[in-house]
MARPAKOL-920953 format. One record per residue (C-alpha): residue in three letters; x, y, z; residue number from 1. Coordinates in steps of 0.02 Angstrom, whole numbers, padded with zeros to 5 digits. Each point is the difference from the previous one (the first is absolute). Layout:
! residues N
+--------+--------+--------+--------+-----+
| residu |     c1 |     c2 |     c3 | num |
+--------+--------+--------+--------+-----+
|    Ala |      X |      Y |      Z | NUM |
...
+--------+--------+--------+--------+-----+
//
This chain:
! residues 444
+--------+--------+--------+--------+-----+
| residu |     c1 |     c2 |     c3 | num |
+--------+--------+--------+--------+-----+
|    Met | -00002 |  00010 |  00008 |   1 |
|    Ser |  00106 |  00155 | -00067 |   2 |
|    Asn | -00009 |  00177 |  00102 |   3 |
|    Arg | -00021 |  00063 | -00171 |   4 |
|    Ile | -00113 |  00158 |  00018 |   5 |
|    His | -00090 |  00047 | -00161 |   6 |
|    Asp | -00051 |  00153 | -00055 |   7 |
|    Phe | -00179 | -00066 | -00012 |   8 |
|    Ile | -00095 | -00172 | -00006 |   9 |
|    Ala | -00167 | -00001 | -00094 |  10 |
|    Ile | -00123 | -00165 |  00054 |  11 |
|    Gly | -00128 | -00056 | -00130 |  12 |
|    Leu |  00045 | -00027 | -00182 |  13 |
|    Gly | -00163 |  00066 | -00113 |  14 |
|    Pro |  00048 |  00082 | -00143 |  15 |
|    Phe |  00004 |  00173 |  00097 |  16 |
|    Asn |  00154 | -00058 |  00112 |  17 |
|    Leu |  00067 | -00100 | -00161 |  18 |
|    Gly | -00012 |  00175 | -00084 |  19 |
|    Leu |  00103 |  00057 |  00141 |  20 |
|    Ala |  00131 | -00127 | -00019 |  21 |
|    Cys |  00001 |  00060 | -00186 |  22 |
|    Leu |  00037 |  00172 |  00040 |  23 |
|    Thr |  00107 | -00020 |  00136 |  24 |
|    Asp |  00135 | -00127 | -00073 |  25 |
|    Pro |  00103 |  00113 | -00103 |  26 |
|    Ile |  00027 |  00137 |  00159 |  27 |
|    Glu |  00150 | -00064 |  00061 |  28 |
|    Ser | -00007 |  00093 |  00165 |  29 |
|    Leu | -00178 | -00073 |  00049 |  30 |
|    Asp |  00040 | -00163 |  00071 |  31 |
|    Gly | -00179 | -00091 |  00012 |  32 |
|    Leu | -00075 | -00170 |  00047 |  33 |
|    Phe | -00167 | -00074 | -00076 |  34 |
|    Leu | -00070 | -00149 |  00100 |  35 |
|    Glu | -00181 | -00110 | -00075 |  36 |
|    Arg | -00056 | -00140 |  00124 |  37 |
|    Glu | -00059 | -00067 | -00180 |  38 |
|    Ala |  00125 | -00131 | -00099 |  39 |
|    Ala | -00011 |  00091 | -00163 |  40 |
|    Phe | -00106 |  00161 | -00068 |  41 |
|    Asp | -00175 | -00055 | -00055 |  42 |
|    Trp | -00115 |  00167 | -00008 |  43 |
|    His | -00192 | -00066 |  00029 |  44 |
|    Pro |  00014 | -00164 | -00065 |  45 |
|    Gly | -00198 | -00046 |  00047 |  46 |
|    Leu | -00037 |  00138 | -00132 |  47 |
|    Leu |  00120 | -00007 | -00153 |  48 |
|    Leu | -00139 | -00049 | -00123 |  49 |
|    Glu |  00056 | -00009 | -00194 |  50 |
|    Asp | -00067 |  00148 | -00053 |  51 |
|    Ala | -00010 |  00120 |  00155 |  52 |
|    Ser |  00098 |  00170 | -00021 |  53 |
|    Leu |  00054 |  00104 |  00122 |  54 |
|    Gln | -00079 |  00171 |  00007 |  55 |
|    Thr |  00139 |  00114 | -00039 |  56 |
|    Pro |  00133 |  00015 | -00146 |  57 |
|    Phe |  00168 | -00057 | -00008 |  58 |
|    Leu |  00084 |  00133 |  00025 |  59 |
|    Ala | -00064 | -00033 |  00189 |  60 |
|    Asp |  00142 | -00138 |  00018 |  61 |
|    Leu |  00116 | -00024 |  00143 |  62 |
|    Val |  00118 |  00142 | -00036 |  63 |
|    Thr | -00029 |  00136 | -00186 |  64 |
|    Leu | -00114 |  00130 |  00093 |  65 |
|    Ala |  00154 |  00024 |  00121 |  66 |
|    Asp |  00131 | -00046 | -00137 |  67 |
|    Pro | -00025 | -00053 | -00180 |  68 |
|    Thr |  00174 | -00042 | -00022 |  69 |
|    Ser | -00017 | -00164 |  00117 |  70 |
|    Arg |  00048 | -00149 | -00051 |  71 |
|    Phe | -00135 | -00062 |  00101 |  72 |
|    Ser | -00132 |  00082 | -00124 |  73 |
|    Phe | -00149 | -00107 | -00063 |  74 |
|    Leu |  00063 |  00027 | -00182 |  75 |
|    Asn |  00189 | -00055 |  00048 |  76 |
|    Tyr | -00096 | -00155 |  00046 |  77 |
|    Leu | -00076 | -00020 | -00147 |  78 |
|    Lys |  00163 |  00017 | -00113 |  79 |
|    Ala |  00082 | -00126 |  00112 |  80 |
|    Glu | -00144 | -00120 | -00026 |  81 |
|    Gly | -00017 |  00048 | -00163 |  82 |
|    Arg | -00169 |  00048 | -00005 |  83 |
|    Leu |  00019 |  00194 | -00042 |  84 |
|    Tyr | -00070 | -00041 | -00172 |  85 |
|    Asn | -00143 | -00069 |  00057 |  86 |
|    Phe | -00056 |  00124 |  00120 |  87 |
|    Tyr |  00029 |  00133 | -00114 |  88 |
|    Ile | -00124 | -00084 | -00129 |  89 |
|    Arg | -00110 | -00053 |  00141 |  90 |
|    Glu | -00039 |  00189 |  00017 |  91 |
|    Asn | -00060 | -00007 |  00166 |  92 |
|    Phe |  00059 |  00091 |  00168 |  93 |
|    Phe | -00091 | -00115 |  00123 |  94 |
|    Leu |  00114 | -00134 |  00045 |  95 |
|    Leu | -00071 | -00153 |  00026 |  96 |
|    Arg |  00010 | -00044 |  00193 |  97 |
|    Asn |  00112 | -00163 | -00032 |  98 |
|    Glu |  00103 |  00103 | -00103 |  99 |
|    Tyr |  00024 |  00111 |  00133 | 100 |
|    Asn |  00048 | -00142 |  00130 | 101 |
|    Arg |  00119 | -00070 | -00120 | 102 |
|    Tyr |  00089 |  00179 | -00025 | 103 |
|    Cys |  00003 |  00003 |  00180 | 104 |
|    Gln |  00097 | -00186 |  00021 | 105 |
|    Trp |  00094 |  00047 | -00128 | 106 |
|    Val |  00079 |  00163 |  00101 | 107 |
|    Thr | -00002 | -00104 |  00165 | 108 |
|    Thr |  00154 | -00112 | -00101 | 109 |
|    Gln |  00101 |  00169 | -00006 | 110 |
|    Leu |  00009 |  00046 |  00166 | 111 |
|    Asp |  00104 | -00063 |  00112 | 112 |
|    Thr | -00080 |  00108 |  00164 | 113 |
|    Leu | -00152 | -00111 | -00014 | 114 |
|    Cys | -00021 | -00145 |  00144 | 115 |
|    Phe | -00128 | -00121 | -00018 | 116 |
|    Gly | -00062 | -00108 |  00115 | 117 |
|    Arg |  00016 |  00123 |  00160 | 118 |
|    His | -00148 |  00005 |  00132 | 119 |
|    Val |  00031 |  00128 |  00104 | 120 |
|    Glu | -00021 | -00025 |  00191 | 121 |
|    Arg |  00024 |  00156 |  00094 | 122 |
|    Ile |  00057 |  00190 | -00025 | 123 |
|    Asp |  00096 |  00067 |  00145 | 124 |
|    Tyr |  00110 |  00173 |  00025 | 125 |
|    Asp |  00159 | -00002 |  00073 | 126 |
|    Asp |  00030 |  00166 |  00081 | 127 |
|    Asp |  00171 | -00019 |  00013 | 128 |
|    Ala |  00045 | -00027 | -00186 | 129 |
|    Gly | -00137 |  00103 | -00053 | 130 |
|    Cys | -00059 | -00118 | -00122 | 131 |
|    Tyr | -00156 | -00122 | -00006 | 132 |
|    Glu |  00063 | -00202 | -00007 | 133 |
|    Val | -00117 | -00112 | -00112 | 134 |
|    Leu | -00029 | -00181 |  00063 | 135 |
|    Ala | -00064 | -00118 | -00120 | 136 |
|    Arg | -00006 | -00185 | -00055 | 137 |
|    Asp |  00060 | -00085 | -00145 | 138 |
|    Thr | -00147 | -00108 | -00078 | 139 |
|    Leu |  00077 | -00141 | -00072 | 140 |
|    Ser |  00136 | -00037 |  00157 | 141 |
|    Gly | -00085 |  00094 |  00152 | 142 |
|    Glu |  00167 |  00070 |  00049 | 143 |
|    Pro | -00026 |  00169 |  00093 | 144 |
|    Gln |  00068 |  00159 | -00105 | 145 |
|    Arg |  00061 |  00173 |  00084 | 146 |
|    Tyr | -00009 |  00147 | -00128 | 147 |
|    Arg |  00049 |  00179 |  00085 | 148 |
|    Cys | -00056 |  00180 | -00101 | 149 |
|    Arg | -00033 |  00160 |  00020 | 150 |
|    Lys | -00173 |  00024 | -00073 | 151 |
|    Leu | -00119 | -00099 | -00056 | 152 |
|    Val | -00138 | -00025 | -00150 | 153 |
|    Leu | -00150 | -00106 |  00026 | 154 |
|    Gly | -00061 | -00056 | -00159 | 155 |
|    Thr | -00105 | -00152 |  00099 | 156 |
|    Gly | -00170 |  00036 | -00121 | 157 |
|    Thr | -00187 | -00045 |  00051 | 158 |
|    Glu | -00087 | -00146 |  00032 | 159 |
|    Pro | -00158 | -00066 | -00059 | 160 |
|    Met | -00146 |  00063 |  00108 | 161 |
|    Ile | -00132 | -00091 |  00050 | 162 |
|    Pro | -00196 |  00089 |  00049 | 163 |
|    Ala | -00017 | -00041 |  00163 | 164 |
|    Cys | -00166 | -00106 | -00021 | 165 |
|    Cys |  00115 | -00126 | -00097 | 166 |
|    Arg |  00149 | -00040 |  00104 | 167 |
|    Asp | -00075 | -00132 |  00062 | 168 |
|    Ala | -00006 | -00092 | -00168 | 169 |
|    Arg |  00157 |  00056 | -00024 | 170 |
|    Asp |  00049 | -00161 | -00047 | 171 |
|    Arg | -00122 | -00044 | -00128 | 172 |
|    Leu | -00005 |  00133 | -00087 | 173 |
|    Val |  00144 |  00095 | -00135 | 174 |
|    His |  00031 |  00151 | -00007 | 175 |
|    Ser |  00059 |  00095 | -00158 | 176 |
|    Ala |  00202 | -00006 |  00017 | 177 |
|    Asp | -00023 | -00196 |  00013 | 178 |
|    Tyr | -00129 | -00023 | -00163 | 179 |
|    Leu |  00122 | -00096 | -00111 | 180 |
|    Glu |  00075 | -00128 |  00123 | 181 |
|    His | -00206 | -00041 |  00056 | 182 |
|    Lys | -00067 |  00045 | -00190 | 183 |
|    Ala | -00015 | -00203 | -00042 | 184 |
|    Ala | -00104 | -00050 |  00185 | 185 |
|    Leu | -00102 |  00158 | -00042 | 186 |
|    Gln | -00046 | -00063 | -00182 | 187 |
|    Ala | -00056 | -00163 |  00091 | 188 |
|    Lys | -00129 |  00083 |  00095 | 189 |
|    Ser | -00187 |  00019 | -00060 | 190 |
|    Ser |  00000 |  00197 |  00031 | 191 |
|    Ile |  00139 |  00153 |  00023 | 192 |
|    Thr | -00061 |  00146 |  00096 | 193 |
|    Leu |  00143 |  00148 | -00017 | 194 |
|    Val | -00012 |  00127 |  00114 | 195 |
|    Gly |  00102 |  00156 | -00026 | 196 |
|    Ser |  00033 |  00136 | -00139 | 197 |
|    Gly |  00146 |  00090 | -00092 | 198 |
|    Gln |  00123 | -00084 | -00125 | 199 |
|    Ser |  00048 | -00173 |  00082 | 200 |
|    Ala | -00203 | -00037 |  00029 | 201 |
|    Ala | -00024 |  00025 | -00180 | 202 |
|    Glu |  00155 | -00062 | -00077 | 203 |
|    Ile | -00054 | -00178 |  00110 | 204 |
|    Tyr | -00184 |  00029 | -00063 | 205 |
|    Leu |  00044 |  00014 | -00158 | 206 |
|    Asp |  00120 | -00141 |  00012 | 207 |
|    Leu | -00159 | -00138 |  00065 | 208 |
|    Leu | -00120 |  00066 | -00109 | 209 |
|    Glu |  00098 | -00052 | -00171 | 210 |
|    Glu |  00023 | -00173 |  00089 | 211 |
|    Gln | -00192 | -00024 |  00052 | 212 |
|    Glu | -00066 | -00088 | -00105 | 213 |
|    Ala |  00139 | -00146 | -00016 | 214 |
|    His | -00025 | -00005 |  00210 | 215 |
|    Gly | -00190 |  00017 |  00015 | 216 |
|    Tyr | -00001 |  00121 |  00151 | 217 |
|    Thr | -00087 |  00143 |  00035 | 218 |
|    Leu |  00089 |  00165 |  00021 | 219 |
|    Asp | -00041 |  00147 |  00085 | 220 |
|    Trp |  00082 |  00180 |  00029 | 221 |
|    Val | -00071 |  00097 |  00163 | 222 |
|    Thr |  00075 |  00173 |  00036 | 223 |
|    Arg | -00036 |  00117 |  00131 | 224 |
|    Ser |  00045 |  00171 | -00107 | 225 |
|    Pro | -00157 |  00063 | -00093 | 226 |
|    Arg |  00062 | -00053 | -00174 | 227 |
|    Phe |  00166 | -00088 | -00085 | 228 |
|    Phe |  00103 |  00168 | -00015 | 229 |
|    Pro |  00146 |  00011 | -00116 | 230 |
|    Leu |  00176 |  00067 |  00067 | 231 |
|    Glu | -00025 |  00167 | -00061 | 232 |
|    Tyr |  00160 |  00048 | -00131 | 233 |
|    Gly | -00013 |  00174 | -00041 | 234 |
|    Lys |  00152 |  00100 | -00038 | 235 |
|    Leu | -00042 |  00136 |  00148 | 236 |
|    Thr | -00066 | -00135 |  00103 | 237 |
|    Leu |  00188 | -00061 | -00023 | 238 |
|    Glu |  00070 |  00144 |  00073 | 239 |
|    Met | -00049 | -00033 |  00156 | 240 |
|    Thr |  00140 | -00133 |  00006 | 241 |
|    Ser |  00132 |  00107 |  00018 | 242 |
|    Pro |  00115 |  00090 |  00141 | 243 |
|    Asp | -00101 |  00155 | -00037 | 244 |
|    Tyr | -00180 | -00074 |  00068 | 245 |
|    Ile |  00098 | -00123 |  00149 | 246 |
|    Asp |  00042 |  00190 |  00061 | 247 |
|    Tyr | -00141 |  00060 | -00013 | 248 |
|    Phe | -00114 | -00180 |  00072 | 249 |
|    His |  00151 | -00008 |  00141 | 250 |
|    Ala | -00044 |  00180 |  00075 | 251 |
|    Leu | -00188 | -00035 |  00010 | 252 |
|    Pro | -00077 | -00047 |  00168 | 253 |
|    Glu | -00007 | -00173 |  00066 | 254 |
|    Thr | -00185 | -00022 | -00031 | 255 |
|    Thr | -00021 |  00080 | -00168 | 256 |
|    Arg |  00159 | -00116 | -00073 | 257 |
|    Asp | -00108 | -00148 |  00069 | 258 |
|    Arg | -00168 |  00062 | -00074 | 259 |
|    Leu |  00074 |  00035 | -00184 | 260 |
|    Met |  00089 | -00163 |  00027 | 261 |
|    Arg | -00185 | -00074 |  00003 | 262 |
|    Glu | -00063 |  00118 | -00130 | 263 |
|    Gln |  00167 | -00059 | -00122 | 264 |
|    Lys | -00007 | -00182 | -00008 | 265 |
|    Gly | -00061 |  00002 | -00180 | 266 |
|    Leu |  00162 |  00082 | -00044 | 267 |
|    Tyr |  00106 | -00145 |  00058 | 268 |
|    Lys | -00114 | -00148 |  00020 | 269 |
|    Gly | -00102 |  00019 | -00150 | 270 |
|    Ile |  00002 | -00116 | -00131 | 271 |
|    Asn |  00082 |  00013 | -00175 | 272 |
|    Leu | -00132 |  00052 | -00113 | 273 |
|    Asp |  00065 | -00121 | -00135 | 274 |
|    Leu | -00051 | -00158 |  00110 | 275 |
|    Ile | -00162 |  00063 |  00052 | 276 |
|    Asn | -00035 |  00039 | -00168 | 277 |
|    Ala |  00061 | -00210 | -00038 | 278 |
|    Ile | -00127 | -00053 |  00132 | 279 |
|    Tyr | -00135 |  00070 | -00069 | 280 |
|    Asp |  00039 | -00045 | -00173 | 281 |
|    Arg |  00030 | -00178 |  00069 | 282 |
|    Leu | -00163 | -00019 |  00075 | 283 |
|    Tyr | -00090 |  00098 | -00159 | 284 |
|    Ala |  00061 | -00140 | -00103 | 285 |
|    Arg | -00017 | -00156 |  00114 | 286 |
|    Ser | -00208 |  00065 |  00034 | 287 |
|    Leu | -00019 | -00014 | -00193 | 288 |
|    Asp | -00040 | -00177 |  00062 | 289 |
|    Gly | -00100 |  00041 |  00139 | 290 |
|    Pro |  00001 |  00054 |  00162 | 291 |
|    Val |  00194 |  00006 |  00095 | 292 |
|    Asn |  00025 | -00106 |  00142 | 293 |
|    Thr |  00043 |  00151 |  00092 | 294 |
|    His | -00046 |  00144 |  00095 | 295 |
|    Leu |  00092 |  00174 |  00034 | 296 |
|    Leu | -00057 |  00083 |  00156 | 297 |
|    Thr |  00044 |  00193 |  00054 | 298 |
|    Cys | -00039 |  00092 |  00193 | 299 |
|    Ala |  00003 | -00171 |  00081 | 300 |
|    Ala |  00099 | -00012 |  00157 | 301 |
|    Leu |  00045 | -00141 |  00073 | 302 |
|    Glu | -00071 | -00019 |  00187 | 303 |
|    Asn |  00033 | -00187 |  00077 | 304 |
|    Cys |  00065 | -00130 | -00091 | 305 |
|    His | -00013 | -00205 |  00081 | 306 |
|    Phe |  00079 | -00153 | -00090 | 307 |
|    Asp | -00118 | -00138 |  00018 | 308 |
|    Pro |  00103 | -00173 |  00002 | 309 |
|    Ala | -00153 | -00097 | -00005 | 310 |
|    His | -00038 |  00057 | -00194 | 311 |
|    His |  00157 |  00047 | -00026 | 312 |
|    Arg | -00031 |  00189 | -00040 | 313 |
|    Phe |  00005 |  00176 |  00050 | 314 |
|    Glu | -00152 |  00101 |  00067 | 315 |
|    Leu |  00016 |  00184 | -00020 | 316 |
|    Ser | -00090 |  00149 |  00052 | 317 |
|    Phe | -00005 |  00166 | -00098 | 318 |
|    Ser | -00091 |  00169 |  00022 | 319 |
|    His | -00046 |  00093 | -00139 | 320 |
|    Thr |  00077 |  00171 |  00035 | 321 |
|    Glu | -00115 |  00086 | -00096 | 322 |
|    Gln | -00170 | -00068 |  00028 | 323 |
|    Glu |  00046 | -00036 |  00181 | 324 |
|    Thr | -00047 | -00183 | -00021 | 325 |
|    Tyr |  00069 | -00167 |  00030 | 326 |
|    Phe |  00032 | -00148 | -00087 | 327 |
|    Asp |  00082 | -00193 |  00024 | 328 |
|    His |  00094 | -00095 | -00116 | 329 |
|    Arg |  00067 | -00159 | -00025 | 330 |
|    Thr |  00164 | -00046 | -00081 | 331 |
|    Glu |  00119 | -00176 |  00007 | 332 |
|    Gly |  00142 |  00124 | -00056 | 333 |
|    Leu |  00057 |  00168 |  00066 | 334 |
|    Ile |  00123 |  00118 | -00048 | 335 |
|    Leu |  00048 |  00177 |  00073 | 336 |
|    Ala |  00076 |  00125 | -00091 | 337 |
|    Thr | -00009 |  00112 |  00167 | 338 |
|    Gly |  00161 |  00090 | -00038 | 339 |
|    Tyr |  00148 |  00002 |  00129 | 340 |
|    Ala |  00056 |  00059 |  00171 | 341 |
|    Pro |  00169 |  00080 |  00053 | 342 |
|    Arg |  00095 | -00132 |  00090 | 343 |
|    Arg |  00074 |  00050 |  00168 | 344 |
|    Pro |  00140 | -00108 |  00036 | 345 |
|    Glu |  00042 | -00054 |  00125 | 346 |
|    Phe |  00190 |  00014 |  00027 | 347 |
|    Leu | -00008 |  00186 |  00014 | 348 |
|    Ala | -00086 | -00017 |  00193 | 349 |
|    Pro |  00184 |  00020 |  00063 | 350 |
|    Ile |  00003 |  00185 | -00087 | 351 |
|    Glu | -00184 |  00044 |  00005 | 352 |
|    His |  00052 |  00148 |  00127 | 353 |
|    Arg |  00104 |  00056 | -00147 | 354 |
|    Ile | -00150 |  00002 | -00110 | 355 |
|    Gln | -00127 |  00146 | -00032 | 356 |
|    Arg | -00177 | -00022 | -00036 | 357 |
|    Asp | -00169 |  00048 | -00009 | 358 |
|    Ala | -00145 |  00008 |  00093 | 359 |
|    Ala | -00077 | -00134 | -00096 | 360 |
|    Gly |  00172 | -00114 |  00046 | 361 |
|    Arg |  00067 |  00039 | -00183 | 362 |
|    Tyr |  00164 |  00061 | -00041 | 363 |
|    Ala |  00022 |  00177 | -00006 | 364 |
|    Val |  00111 |  00003 | -00134 | 365 |
|    Gly |  00082 |  00186 | -00058 | 366 |
|    Arg |  00005 |  00054 | -00147 | 367 |
|    Tyr |  00167 | -00079 | -00038 | 368 |
|    Tyr | -00068 | -00171 |  00026 | 369 |
|    Ser |  00075 | -00007 |  00201 | 370 |
|    Val | -00082 | -00071 |  00153 | 371 |
|    Asp |  00106 |  00050 |  00132 | 372 |
|    Ala |  00050 |  00161 |  00085 | 373 |
|    Asn |  00177 | -00032 | -00074 | 374 |
|    Ala | -00036 | -00021 | -00178 | 375 |
|    Glu |  00094 | -00185 |  00028 | 376 |
|    Ile | -00166 | -00114 | -00068 | 377 |
|    Phe | -00078 |  00029 | -00161 | 378 |
|    Val | -00123 | -00097 | -00069 | 379 |
|    Gln | -00077 | -00064 | -00172 | 380 |
|    Asn | -00185 | -00001 | -00053 | 381 |
|    Ala | -00079 |  00027 |  00173 | 382 |
|    Glu | -00031 |  00191 | -00025 | 383 |
|    Leu | -00171 | -00002 | -00066 | 384 |
|    His | -00084 |  00101 |  00125 | 385 |
|    Thr |  00130 |  00117 |  00002 | 386 |
|    His |  00077 |  00003 | -00163 | 387 |
|    Gly | -00169 | -00037 | -00100 | 388 |
|    Leu | -00039 | -00119 | -00167 | 389 |
|    Val |  00178 |  00001 | -00049 | 390 |
|    Ala |  00071 | -00105 |  00140 | 391 |
|    Pro | -00035 | -00160 | -00086 | 392 |
|    Asp |  00030 |  00070 | -00169 | 393 |
|    Leu |  00156 | -00100 | -00103 | 394 |
|    Gly |  00009 |  00159 | -00086 | 395 |
|    Met |  00046 |  00124 |  00136 | 396 |
|    Ala |  00116 | -00146 |  00089 | 397 |
|    Cys |  00163 |  00080 | -00093 | 398 |
|    Tyr | -00047 |  00168 |  00079 | 399 |
|    Arg | -00030 | -00070 |  00164 | 400 |
|    Asn |  00183 | -00093 | -00014 | 401 |
|    Ala |  00081 |  00170 | -00060 | 402 |
|    Cys | -00079 |  00060 |  00157 | 403 |
|    Ile |  00073 | -00126 |  00122 | 404 |
|    Ile |  00174 | -00032 | -00095 | 405 |
|    Arg |  00004 |  00221 |  00033 | 406 |
|    Glu | -00025 | -00024 |  00197 | 407 |
|    Leu |  00110 | -00181 |  00021 | 408 |
|    Ala |  00157 |  00092 | -00081 | 409 |
|    Gly | -00033 |  00186 |  00038 | 410 |
|    Arg |  00004 |  00079 | -00155 | 411 |
|    Glu | -00093 | -00029 | -00184 | 412 |
|    Ile |  00038 | -00122 | -00109 | 413 |
|    Tyr | -00158 | -00031 | -00097 | 414 |
|    Pro | -00075 |  00190 | -00035 | 415 |
|    Val | -00187 |  00001 | -00017 | 416 |
|    Glu | -00102 |  00093 | -00125 | 417 |
|    Arg | -00119 |  00114 |  00098 | 418 |
|    Gly | -00132 |  00137 | -00052 | 419 |
|    Phe | -00063 | -00079 | -00167 | 420 |
|    Thr | -00166 | -00035 |  00024 | 421 |
|    Phe | -00117 |  00129 | -00086 | 422 |
|    Gln | -00110 |  00014 |  00146 | 423 |
|    Asp |  00008 |  00063 |  00182 | 424 |
|    Phe | -00059 | -00107 |  00141 | 425 |
|    Gly | -00016 |  00122 |  00146 | 426 |
|    Ala | -00087 |  00185 |  00006 | 427 |
|    Pro |  00119 |  00117 | -00122 | 428 |
|    Asp |  00120 |  00136 |  00022 | 429 |
|    Asn | -00111 |  00147 |  00019 | 430 |
|    Ala |  00120 |  00103 | -00106 | 431 |
|    Arg |  00015 | -00113 | -00133 | 432 |
|    Phe | -00173 | -00057 | -00008 | 433 |
|    Thr | -00102 |  00171 | -00002 | 434 |
|    Pro | -00058 |  00055 | -00170 | 435 |
|    Arg |  00042 |  00137 | -00084 | 436 |
|    Leu | -00170 |  00150 |  00008 | 437 |
|    Glu |  00036 |  00048 | -00187 | 438 |
|    Ser |  00101 | -00042 | -00147 | 439 |
|    Pro |  00158 |  00043 | -00062 | 440 |
|    Arg | -00067 |  00092 | -00155 | 441 |
|    Ala | -00111 |  00093 |  00081 | 442 |
|    Ser |  00142 |  00077 |  00137 | 443 |
|    Ala |  00108 |  00033 | -00139 | 444 |
+--------+--------+--------+--------+-----+
//
């Protein structure tokens, strides 16, 4: 066990910390290490459907928006794989999710700062040395590992969110995160109900709809949302994924930020419009032969969930949020596309006193992603409530990493464009916004 003190250690290796590994790799003055519990990189394997695509363009790769010359760019990956012209001819900016996963896996083979198979169990702070001590365990050998660092970057991600009424049936149902693993077993049932909305739910519904006739199951899709709403992708809306909007959002009162996040779900949780249209077109084509054995229901909030082992089925109760009525539903297979919740790692317990939290127990994330008073602990994708809809956006990962790297290195290495939005998000400067009272011609 080495006494070497790294400048930083990053824990968890999803796309955000992997991008940080890429961008810190050429910085000789910065000594970092990345610890990941899994044996290899695999991004949402339960949702790697053949035709599923990202909702951000390929420029939102691990590095390009911070360093377009980086050898870790997606275009360089394509060139190395001999697929650059295929991608060019395809003329589609949106990567297949499988392709993005393979790109990230390609990147991991070129970095020597990544340590897979390291399960972090505890982090302490050594006051005498002025550093953090990270205790981990090798997941293959079981051997303990000890690392030391000046700063931490937490990229521990999120975990599937299961509604409270479903937790007793957790072992019987399937969360969308594990869909592919359980797909065959689901299709062997006489009925499947999908609860939830958003991109993942729509992808799963279309996948099951395409194969419904071959298996003969009833397929239902139920959501609490008032409609199957598309992801808003207008260019002026996209300006909200900018440092300028983060400045504005972060400065708002906490109650206002929380309200906005409830109101802005369509800006980051919607469904690709092409996918919505593909679902409708498929239903239309199937309806030529008669009614399709499926139901799509909105405004339906799941209230109760019980698994009946005698009949091998779920007994579900819903409330209709607009009609204020209740109804029951039975299904053999249940898929929850209910999203994800922030993970609260147990290994932080010994240094919890160093972490700042808000009244709701969430990280009190500073403007530049620190969660402690000394700017030593940073978070990735744990700041939705403080920085707004850009937190989970792959397109803003390079910006966040550029900010974190500036804090780690003490100097700006990757300059960030600012002031490029055409709109103002806050109240305008009166001196600049006050209109002329007379035309230039009249004054002449």
